[in-house]
N, C-alpha and C positions, 0 to 999 in steps of 0.2 A: 654182074655186080653193079649196084646203083652208082657207086662212086669209089674211087681209089682211096686207100688209106695206107699210111706207112706203118708196118708192123716190124718191130725190131726184137721183140721177145714174146714167146707164147708161154704162159704159166698155166699148167693143168693140174686139176685135182686128180686123185688116183682112183679110189673106189667109187664105182658108179659112173666113172668118166673114162679114164685111160684104160682100165681093165673091165672085162665083162662080168656078168653075174657070178661066174665061176672063178673069178679073180685071175683070169687068163689075159695076158698081154698078147693080143693076136698078131700074126705076121703083118697084116695090113696096117695095124696101129704102129708097129715098129717101123715099117716102111715109110709111113707118113711122117714120123719123127725124123727119120734119116733125111727125107726130102726137105723138111722144114729147115734143118740145120745146114744142109747143102746149099740152100737158098740164102745162107748168110744170116739166118734168124736164130737167135738164142732160144733154147728150150729148157724149161725148168719145171719141177713138180713140187707140189705141196699137199700135205695130207694130215689128218688127225692121227695117223699111225705114228708110232715111235720110229726114229730113223732106221734102226736095225730091222724094222718090219718092212722097209722099202729096199733092202739090199739087193734082192733079186731083180728089181726093176732098174736100179742104178747100174747094175752089172750088164743087164740086157741092152740098155740104151746107151751105156758109156757116156753119161752126161758129164759136162765140164763146168756146170753152173752150180751154185749153192743149192742145197735141198732143204726145204723147210718141213720138219716133222712137228707133231703136236700142234698143228694149225699155226705154225710160226713160233712156237715156244722154244724150238731148238733148230739152229741152222748148222749144217755140216758141209764140209768141203767134199769133193769127189773121193778123197782118200779116207773119209769118215771122221776126220778130225773136226772138233767143235769150233765153229766161228763165233757163235753167240748163243746164249741161253737165257730164257726168261722164265722164272718160276712163280708159283702162286704164294702170296704171303701166308704165313702159318695161320693167322687168325681167320683169313678168308677160307683157307682149306678146311679148317675145323668147322666153320659155319656151313660150308658147302656139304660136308659129310652129313651134318645134322639135317640139312634141308632135303638132301636126296633121300636119306633114310625115312624122313618124315613123310615123303610122298610114296613110300613103299617100293622104291627102286633099289636094285643091287648097286654096290659101289665098287669101282675099280680105281686104284691109285697107281700112277706112273711116277717113279722117282729114280733118277739115274738110269741104270740099265734094267731096273726091276719093274715088272708088272705085277702088282699085288692084288689079290682077290681073297675073299673069305670062304667062298663055296665053289668047289671045282665043278659041280654039276649045275651051276647057275646058267640062265639063258645066255647064249651066244659065246660062252667061254671056249668051247671046243672049236666052233667055227672061226673065232678070232685067232686062236692059236694056229690053226691051219693056214689062215690068211697071212699072218705076220711071220710064220715059220719059227716061232719060239714059244716056250711054255711059260705060263704065269707061275708066281710063287704063292702058295696058299698059306695065309697067316690067320691067326685068331682074330686080330683086329687091324684093319688096314690103316687105322688112324693113330696108331701108337707113335709113329715118327712122321711128322708132316713137314720136315725141313727139306728143301730142295725138290718139292713136288712140281713136276712139269704139267701134269694134267690129271684131273679127277673126272671120272665118267659115271653117270647114272644110267643104268641099263634096265629096260623093261619091254615086254611085248605088249603092254597096255600103252598104246601110242598116245592116247589122250592124256594119260597120266604124265608121260614124258613131256608133252607139250606144256602142260600146266606147270610142271617143275621148271621148265625153261623160263616161262614168264615170271615165276616167283623168284628164280635165281637172278634174273635181270633186275627185278625190282629191289632185291635184297642187296646186291653188290654194286649197282650203279656203275660208276666209272672205275671201281676197284678190281673188276675181273671181267672176262669175256665169257658169256654163256650162250652156246649155240648147239643145235642138233646137227651132228655130222651124219647121222642116219636117223630115220624116224624112231628107232629104238635106242639111240645113244644120245645123251646130253653131255657135251664136253664143257668143262669149266677150266679155263686157263688164265694165265696172266693177262692183265688188261690190254697189254700190247702184243699179246699172242693171238692174233687173228689174221685171216688171210688178206684183209685190207692192208695190214702192217707188212705182210709179206711182199705185196706190190711195192710199197714204199722202200723196203729194204733192198729188193732186187733192182729197183730203179736207181737207187744211189750206188749200190755195189757195182753194177754193170754199166752205169752211165747212160741209161736208157730213159728218156722221158716217159712218164706214166701214160701219156696219150698215145705212145707207140707200143704199148703192151696190150696183148690180147689175152683174155682169161677164159677158161672153160671149166664148168662144173655142174653139179646136179643137186646140191643140198643147201639149206639155209646158211651153213658155214661158208659157202662160196659167195654169197651175196656181197659181203664186204669187199672182196677182191673185184667183183663186177663193178661196184661203185667207184673204186679207185682207178680202174683201168680204162683205156681208150676204147676198147671193143670187147664186149662180153658175149659169150656163147653158152646157152643152157642146153643140157642134154635132153633128149626126148623123154627120158625116164624121170626128169625132175618134176617136183610138184608145180602146180600152176603158178603159185605165188613166186617161185624162183624163176620160172620162165618169164614172168612179167617184168623182172628186173634186168633181163638180158636184151641185147640188140638183135640177136639171132638165135634160132633154135635148130638143133640138129636131130638126128635119129637117136634111138635108144642105145645104151651101152651094149645091148645084146644084138644090135643090128649095125655094128661098126660105126656108131654115131661119132666117136672121136675121130676116126680116120676120115670119115666123110666131111667133118667140119674142117679138118686141116686141108683136105683136098679142095673143098669149095670156097671157104672163107679166107684161108690164109694163102695157100698156093695159087688158088684161082684168082686172088686179088693181084697177083704178080703178073698174070698173063696179059 
């Protein structure tokens, strides 16, 4: 290591980072988390997933820190009780639906414990249900009730279309909402304070850890805000080049134990 740095908390993204392409939490990754915690360093996770979609990871790792679902839209305690919730204003949600549909993307709405979709055979529905371990509810119109919406997702395998929709959403909502791609085929629209940079701020205050003692690791544009807020940022080898450029270090791919290697080299190796 070029220089020593004090790390008191590691904040990790989940998909594309902590788990591999098959959504498996490997034994090496589990061991790395155990070693980080045994070294006296807090470990927390954040994801665009709903909190109940991370239950298997929380149980496997037995985390004692708050978990941030919906990119920081909902914070839960280890017992799954809610610490804090940030929802999308109804007028923003309605405009987001129009914008996403106008770009030809499918729309998913997350409200409370419901994942609402209009087409069961739409792209990525089956895979997402398998990943989060619960099924969506198919409704005629996901926009009938937009109260208490935690996240709206635009979905398409036309990646350029998703990217254009992201740019237009940012221009349309300005400071009123957060719009970022959590995967190349997912555009997440959340509360303006529901982003992973705000997750760093929340955990810093909640755990009493200075932001410059927080290390973050991720792979997508949604992870860049937490890179910016933290003291040390690590990009996965499978991250796009523009995400890697925002990080202080780059590890291997999520399919080549990149998360575990990052913990071993940059966090635990820093203690040696």
